[in-house]
C-alpha positions as CSV (number, residue, x, y, z in Angstrom):
1,X,230.1,68.9,201.7
2,X,232.3,66.2,203.1
3,X,231.2,62.5,202.9
4,X,233.5,61.2,205.6
5,X,231.2,58.5,207.0
6,X,227.9,59.7,205.7
7,X,228.5,59.1,202.0
8,X,226.7,55.7,201.7
9,X,224.0,56.7,204.2
10,X,223.1,59.9,202.4
11,X,223.0,58.3,199.0
12,X,220.9,55.4,200.2
13,X,218.6,57.8,202.1
14,X,218.2,60.1,199.1
15,X,217.3,57.1,196.9
16,X,214.8,55.9,199.5
17,X,213.2,59.4,199.8
18,X,212.9,59.7,196.0
19,X,211.3,56.3,195.8
20,X,208.8,57.2,198.5
21,X,208.0,60.5,196.8
22,X,207.6,58.6,193.5
23,X,205.1,56.2,195.1
24,X,203.1,59.0,196.8
25,X,202.9,60.9,193.5
26,X,201.9,57.8,191.6
27,X,199.2,57.0,194.2
28,X,197.9,60.6,194.0
29,X,197.7,60.5,190.2
30,X,195.9,57.2,190.3
31,X,193.3,58.4,192.8
C-alpha cells in the first residue's frame, strides 16, 4: 500500500464512510 497522493483522500474517505455507517446503524437501532 503506497499513499503517494491518495493518503489524505483515503483517510478522509474512510472517516466519512465510518461516520455514514455509524449514522445508519444508529437510525436502525432507533427504529
